N, C-alpha and C positions, 0 to 999 in steps of 0.2 A: 432529567433523564435518568432512565432505571440504573440502579447499580450494577447489573450485570451488561450492560452497554458501555463499550469504551470511545467509540465514535458513532455519532447520528448527524448525516447530513440529509437536509429538507430541501426540496427545489434549488438547490443551490447553482448559481449563475455569475458568470464573471465576463462583463463585456469591455472592450477596449475600443478607442475610437483611433482608428488607423489613419495617420497622416496628421494628427493633431499634435501641437508640441506645447509642452508645459510649459505654464506662465510662472516659472521661479524669477522672484524677483532679485536683484543683483546691481550692482554699481556698473554703469556705464560710462565709455569714452566719448570725448568730442566727435572722434571717427566714427562711432557707432551709431550716434545720436545721428549725423548727417545721413550715414549711409541707409539709415532706417528709414528717412523721408521718401529716398527714392524707391526703395524695395518694399515699402507699404502695400501698393497694389499687388506685387506676387504673394505676398503674405496672405491678402484677402482672397485672393484665388486659390491658395492651398487650403484655407480653412474651407472654401465650398466643395473640397475633393475628399474631405474626410468623410469615414463613413465606420458604421457600426461593425465590431468585430466580436462574436461570442466565443470565449477560448471554452466555457462551459455552459450549460443550456439545461435548466430543470433537472439536476442529477440528484436523486436520491439513495439511500442504503443505509444500513448499521452493520456496525462491526462489534462482535461481542468481546468481552474481557478474554484473553489468552489466544485469539484468533491470529494466524497468520495468514494476511489475505495480499494477493499479488495483483498489480494493476499493471495491465498491459494496453497496448494500441500504438498506432503508426505515430510519425513525427508529428506534432500540433493537434495531437487528438483530446490534449486538455491535462494530462497525468500529472505534470508538474505544476501547473494552475493549481489542480487540485489539492496538491502536499503544501503548497505555498498560504493556501486558504487556511489549511486545518492547522496549520505551523505558525498561524498570525501574522505573517510575513506580508502579505497582502487582503485587503477585506473583499469580501464577495459584493455582486452587484445586486442580486437577488437571491433570497433564502438564507439559508445560515448552515454552518458546519461546525458541531461542538464536538469538544474531547473531554474526558472527564479522569483527569489525573495529569502526573508530571508528563511531558512532552519532550522527548529529545529528537533531532533531525539532523539530517546530513542531505541538505536538497541539491547542493552544488558543492562544488570543490571550494574548501573555505568558508562556507556558509558559516555565520556566528563568530568566526575569527577574526581577530584584528591583526592588519598587517605589520603594524609598528610594535605590537607586542612579542615577546619571545613565546616559545613553545609552553615553556610552565607558566608564563604570566598568563596565557589564552586558557590552559585548563582551569585556574582558579578563577577567571573570569567567567568561564562555560557552566561552572559550578554554582556561582552566584548568581546568574541570570536565570537558571532553573531553580532558584530557591533553596538551593542545599546551604547548610551551615559549613564552617571552615573544617571541624573533626569529619564528616561527612565527605568530605571531599579528599582531606587529608588520608581517610583509610582507602580510597580508591586510586589514589596517585599512582604508587607502585606499579599497579596492573594496567593502567591506561598507559603508562611509558613502557612498560614491559610489551604489552600487545602492540605497539606503533613502531617499535622498534627504532626509536628516535632519540635515544638515552644521550646519544652526544651530540644532539643539535638542541636540547631544550633550552639552551640560553641564547639561542639564535633567533634573530628577529623573524616571524613568519612570512614577511616579504623575501627573506632569502632562500625560503623553500621552492622545492620545486612542486610542480602540479599533483604528483604522486605522494610525495612528503607531507602536503596540505591535507590529502585525503586522508591519509593513514591518520594523521592527528585527530582530524575532524571526525572520523568515524570511532577511534578509540574512546574519543569523550564522550560521544552521544551514548555508544552501546556499554559503557561502564559507569554511568552517573546513576544508575537505576533508574532508568525511565518507566512510567508505566506504558506509555506508547512510543513507540521508535518509527520514525517517518524516514525512509531511505531510498533516494532518488539515483539510479544509476551507479550504487557503488562499484561495481564491477565494471566501469568503464575506463576507471584509472587504475594504474598499480599491477604489479607483477602477480602471475598465478599463485604464489603461495600467499601472499596476503588476501586474495580472491578467497582461497581455500579458508583462511582464518575469518573474514567477513561472515562466510556463509555459516560457519559453524557457530560463531556467537551469535548470529540472527536464530539460528536453531536453538541454541541453549536460553535465549530470552523467552523464544516461545514456550520451551518445555517448562519456564519456571513462571508462567502464567502472564508473561508482558504480551503486549498487543503490539504487533507488528506490520506496517503497510509497506510493502516492497513494489516499487517501479523499476520495471526493467524490460530490455529488449531482449536477453538471453531467457529462451524459453525452456531450455534445459534446467536453470536455475529456478525459474519460476516453479516448474512443476516438483522438483525436487524439495523445493521450499514450502510452498503454499499449496494447502489444502484446497482452499477457496480462492477464485482468481475472478476478477472484475474488467470487462472490456469497455473501453471508452474509444468512441469514433464521432470524430467531427464534434467533438465537446459534448455528446451524449452519451450516457451509459447504456449499451446495447445487447450485454450479457454479464449476467452474476451467477456463478454455481461452481461445479467441482472443476478442479484443474484442469485435468484432461479434456472436459467438454468444453470448455471454454477456450482452450488454447486451438482445438480442432475447429472452433467456428471460425476463429480468427486466422488461422491458418488456410482456413477454405475461402474466406472473403478474396474473391477475385481469382482464385486458384481452383475453384471446383472443390469436392469432397474425396472420399473415397473412391466413389465410382459415379458415371456419367453414362446415362443412355438416352437413346433415342428409340423407341418402341416400333415407330410409322417410318418405313424406309422413305417415305415421299416428304417427310419433314427432317429427315437425317442429313447431315453434313454430307458433301462428296459433288460428284459428277454423273453423268450418266453410264459411267463404268465401275463406278466403286462408290458406296455409301457406308459411311462408318456407323454404327450399331452402338457399340459401348467399349469404355475404358475402364478397367476396374483395379483397385488394389486390394490384393486379398493374401492370405496366409496360406499354407500348405493345405488346409483343408477347404479351400475355396470360398473364406468368409472375409466379406470388407472389413478392412481394419484402416486407422490413420493414425495409430500408435504403433511402430515398429520396435520391439526389443534389439538392440544394436548387433545382438548375437546370431539373430535368426534371419533366415531369407526373407526375402519380399517379392512377391509376384505381381507382376502386371499383365494383365490379361485386356487382348484387343479381340475385338469382334467386329465384323465387318461385311458387307453384301458383294459378294464377286457378281457384277450384274452383266455382264459383257458376252458371256459363252462362248468367248475365242480362247483355243487351247493354245495360241501362242501367247497369250497375256498373261502375265505374272505380278499381281499387285503385292509391293512387299510392305508390310508394317515397319515403322521407324518410330524411336521412342528417344525422347530428349530429358535428360536428369538436371534440374536448375537449385542451386541452394538458394537459402533464403538472403543472400547478400548478392544474390544476380549472376552468379558464377555459373556457366556452363559446365557440369562436370564430365558428362561424356554424352553420345549417342551411338545407339545400337540398333542395329537392323536385323530383320527375321531371316534374311538369306547370308549372314554371318554363320550360322552353324546350324540352323532348321533343315530338316529331311524333307522337303515338299513332294509330297505324293496325293495331289488333290486333284478333285475330278475337273473335266475339263467344261461341264456345262455351268449353267448359273448356280451358285452355292452361297450359303452363310458359312464363313471362315472364323476359324477360333484361333487365336495367336497367343501363346504364353512364354513372357520373360522373365527367366529367374536371375536375381542378383542374391548373391551368396550374403551371407550373414559376415560381420566384422568386416565391412567394406565401405559404407557410408559414414562420415563424420555424424555425431549428434547435432541435431537442429532438424529445421523443416526443409523438405524436398518437395518440388513441383515438378509434375509431369506434361510435358507436351508429346501429342501424339501426331503420326501423320500416316498416310499409306501412297507410295510412290511407286513408278514402275520405271524400267533402266532401257527399254527399247523402244522409242527414244527416253532420255529422262523426262520423267512428269510427274508434277507433285497432284495428284487427285484430291486430297483432303489433307489439310494441316488444321489442328484444333491446338492453340497455344494454352500453356497450364491449366490444362482438362482437369487434372487430379493431382492431388496433394497428399503428403503424408508425415509423421514426425517421427523421428528416430531417437529412441531414448537407450541412454546406459545406465541401468540401474544400479551400479554400484554394488552388484552382490555376487555370489557364486563365483563362477570364472570371467565375471565382466574385466576388462582393461583397465578401469578407473581405478578400481580398488581403493585404497585410502584418497585419491586424490578427488578433490570436489570441484575443481574450477573448470572453464569450458576448455576442451582439449581444441587446439590451433590445427587448423588445416582443412582443405576441401572434402579431403577423404580420410579413412582413418581404418587402412587394414590392416589384420593381423597378421602379422610377418613372423618368419621364422628367424630365431636367433639361436646362437651356440655360443655358450659360455665355457672357458678353460682356464686352468690357474696352476702355475707352478711354483712349490714352494720354494721359499727364498733359503738360500743357503749361509 
């Protein structure tokens, strides 16, 4: 492996046997032996039902020293399996994954820590496993304890820790024992917002110091803030590898459209004999399509459709629904809420634009569903789910509400509300 390459993955694959049972030898009781005679036929039937499942298939990429790379993808995409292979926790079925340098990892809460040992003993054990000498661990010991905030629980066995406490200790150890490569899987899934902020800050420090970081997360804002490069896994395959915004845009667009969706020909456009949908676009104030939106800026959704009826009493109304990445319906809006309708009564191409103000959406992915309806009588002429998508980002500069806070901001929406502060001097 070249000296400037920290991680090299070549044709990596991991196969599991779904339904297979592990044949671990152990002592059996007489009752188990007798019942085994009766159930032997059932076990044979189960073995026939096993099948191969490839958690990873033919994955190849390289990571240079000092790079911070995000790994994203849906549940079951193979992200955690990839990191476990690189951490030498599980072997690959095909190909190989090599690392150059000392590897620190936090793949699951408590990974690499012994539940019967105290927090203090686990710190020393982790250093020994990483090949560090006692003076090296001793030099970092106080920093680890201070970062974790667990100084009062150092002599408590790990099995008495909560999941959040175990994660604090695990990350503190992995991030402070000077690893050349840090593998982190969903470190922000457990713990309070203050510790999440410290974790992101520490990973940023490691990256700035020339360490290599591989960061798996479902939090797109965290990935975009931390990782200039992002790899997308889908069904065990590497499907995208490039700049953070580009790959996240592709990930958000899968199954949700992109910044725009168009049907140039009326004959093939969705709708009925009265209304045909021509396009739905996510645009900025200049009319330019965009998938990444500054949280402080307004976002516009433009809907164009053909009114094919020629009926003066017919009023087709555009409707938009906004859904966040967790599947929560944020709100629905209709063009007749505030629009001044002065449209021709003849057949026409109609353009409608909805403006959502800045400092309204919470940070994260937003998908848009569009419909054209009429109300006399109520009828849905066309409805397209998840037709377009965009990503809201708070860049933490200028007048951004996040300011010094770097964790995920909770809530389905994030309006910038007016506050007043008053103080009276104490006598």
